[in-house]
C-alpha positions in Angstrom: 11.2 19.1 18.2 12.9 16.4 20.3 13.3 12.7 19.4 10.3 11.7 21.5 8.0 14.2 19.9 8.9 13.0 16.5 8.3 9.4 17.6 4.8 10.3 18.8 4.0 12.0 15.6 5.0 9.0 13.5 2.9 6.7 15.8 -0.2 8.9 15.3 0.2 8.7 11.5 0.4 4.9 11.4 -2.8 3.2 10.3 -4.6 1.1 12.9 -4.7 -2.6 11.9 -6.6 -5.6 13.2 -3.6 -6.7 15.3 -3.8 -3.4 17.2 -7.5 -3.9 17.9 -6.8 -7.5 18.9 -4.2 -6.5 21.4 -6.4 -3.8 22.9 -9.4 -6.1 23.2 -7.3 -9.0 24.4 -8.6 -11.3 21.7 -7.1 -13.2 18.7 -6.9 -11.3 15.4 -9.3 -13.9 13.9 -11.9 -12.7 16.5 -11.5 -9.1 15.3 -11.9 -10.3 11.7 -15.0 -12.4 12.5 -16.5 -9.4 14.4 -16.2 -7.4 11.2 -17.4 -10.0 8.7 -19.8 -12.2 10.7 -20.6 -10.5 14.0 -23.4 -13.0 14.8 -20.7 -15.6 15.2 -19.0 -13.7 18.1 -20.2 -13.7 21.7 -22.0 -10.4 22.5 -19.6 -9.5 25.3 -16.5 -10.2 23.1 -18.1 -8.3 20.2 -18.7 -5.3 22.4 -15.0 -5.4 23.6 -13.8 -5.6 20.0 -16.1 -2.8 18.8 -15.0 -0.6 21.8 -11.4 -1.2 20.9 -12.1 -0.4 17.2 -13.8 2.9 18.2 -11.1 3.8 20.6 -8.3 3.2 18.1 -10.2 4.7 15.2 -10.1 1.6 13.0 -11.7 2.1 9.6 -12.2 -1.2 7.8 -10.5 -1.2 4.4 -13.1 -2.4 1.8 -10.4 -2.8 -0.9 -8.5 -5.2 1.3 -11.7 -7.2 1.8 -12.3 -7.4 -1.9 -8.7 -8.6 -2.4 -9.1 -11.3 0.2 -12.7 -12.5 -0.7 -12.9 -11.6 -4.4 -16.3 -10.1 -3.7 -17.0 -6.4 -4.1 -20.6 -6.3 -2.9 -21.3 -4.3 -6.0 -23.9 -5.2 -8.6 -24.8 -3.5 -11.9 -28.1 -2.9 -13.5 -28.3 -1.4 -17.0 -31.6 0.3 -17.7 -32.5 2.6 -20.6 -34.2 5.3 -18.4 -33.8 5.4 -14.7 -36.4 8.2 -14.5 -39.0 5.8 -15.9 -41.0 4.5 -12.8 -41.0 1.0 -14.2 -37.2 0.8 -14.3 -36.7 2.7 -11.0 -39.0 0.1 -9.4 -37.1 -2.7 -11.0 -33.7 -1.4 -9.8 -35.1 -1.0 -6.2 -36.4 -4.6 -6.4 -33.0 -5.9 -7.5 -31.3 -3.9 -4.7 -33.7 -5.3 -2.1 -33.2 -8.9 -3.3 -29.4 -8.5 -3.3 -29.5 -7.1 0.2 -31.7 -10.0 1.4 -29.3 -12.5 -0.3 -26.3 -10.6 1.3 -24.7 -10.2 -2.1 
């Protein structure tokens, strides 16, 4: 395998990051970040460009990195004595629905 072939292999293994997407979509990295976290705050045409760049590059958002940055996991816990009991199952569904509505 020649030097060029090795170089291409190494490039393929490198993880895609926000800067790569920003360069491809011709936007600032903050716009890519905003598209991921608050898409309603990004103009539809710009959002489509960023999403197309993410898809083309195969960007997979890193949830662990988001937790580190924001300090929020998006995970809640509910301890119930018996999840098979319809009362508790209904209660957990209600908690889940309320958390989703509150964007927790």
